Structures are given as C-alpha cells and as structure tokens.
C-alpha positions as CSV (number, residue, x, y, z in Angstrom):
1,M,102.9,100.2,176.7
2,E,105.2,97.5,175.3
3,Y,104.8,94.9,178.0
4,L,102.9,94.3,181.2
5,P,104.7,95.1,184.4
6,K,105.8,92.4,186.8
7,D,105.1,94.2,190.1
8,P,101.6,93.2,191.2
9,A,100.4,96.7,192.2
10,I,101.7,98.3,189.0
11,L,100.3,95.4,187.0
12,V,96.8,95.8,188.5
13,S,97.0,99.6,188.0
14,S,98.0,99.2,184.3
15,I,95.4,96.5,183.5
16,N,92.6,98.5,185.2
17,M,93.7,101.7,183.4
18,L,93.7,99.9,180.0
19,L,90.3,98.4,180.6
20,R,88.8,101.6,182.1
21,D,90.0,103.8,179.2
22,E,88.5,101.3,176.8
23,E,91.8,100.5,175.1
24,F,90.6,96.9,175.3
25,D,87.1,95.6,175.6
26,S,88.0,92.6,177.8
27,L,90.7,91.1,180.0
28,E,91.2,88.4,177.4
29,S,91.9,90.7,174.5
30,L,94.3,92.7,176.7
31,C,96.2,89.6,177.7
32,Y,96.4,88.2,174.2
33,S,97.7,91.6,172.9
34,F,100.6,91.2,175.3
35,S,101.0,87.5,174.6
36,R,99.9,86.4,178.0
37,E,97.1,84.1,179.1
38,P,94.3,85.5,181.2
39,E,94.4,82.6,183.6
40,E,98.1,83.1,184.1
41,I,97.5,86.8,185.1
42,K,94.5,85.9,187.3
43,E,96.5,83.2,189.1
44,Y,99.5,85.5,189.6
45,L,97.4,88.3,191.0
46,I,95.2,86.1,193.3
47,Q,98.5,85.0,194.9
48,N,99.2,88.7,195.5
49,D,95.7,89.4,197.0
50,Y,93.9,90.8,193.9
51,V,90.8,89.2,192.3
52,Y,89.2,90.0,189.0
53,S,85.7,91.3,189.0
54,E,83.9,90.4,185.7
55,E,81.1,92.8,186.6
56,Q,83.4,95.7,187.2
57,R,86.0,94.7,184.6
58,Q,88.8,95.4,187.0
59,F,91.1,93.8,189.5
60,R,90.3,94.6,193.1
61,P,91.9,93.7,196.5
62,V,90.6,90.4,197.9
63,G,87.8,91.2,200.3
64,Y,87.1,94.7,198.9
65,D,83.4,94.0,198.4
66,E,82.8,92.1,201.6
C-alpha cells in the first residue's frame, strides 16, 4: 500500500488490517510510515463515527461497545 485511502470506511478497514496482520506494532508507527499524524487520523475518523480502541488496537464504530 503506497498511501492511506481517503474514504473513511476503507481507511478504517486498511488500518485495522495492517495492525491486525502485525505489519505495524502501533497506530503511531503506521501513521508515521505514511507521513500522517495519528491525531489527524483519529480526528478525521471520529468525525465519521469511528473511534480508536487502544486495548483492541483497532478502529471501531462509535457506540460499538456500549
């Protein structure tokens, strides 16, 4: 993958896949590899109803665990 997708659903899927398959050990290392800031990604995705779970190491829909 050369760049992170812009579409929120595809972005979440891509990030979760890269973290799950252990291509990267953290969201921070993944973001820096693609020259993006972790907070920028988190803010963009929270605006699109996805929140990052540190415990699960993945983005999930807002309210998923409630």
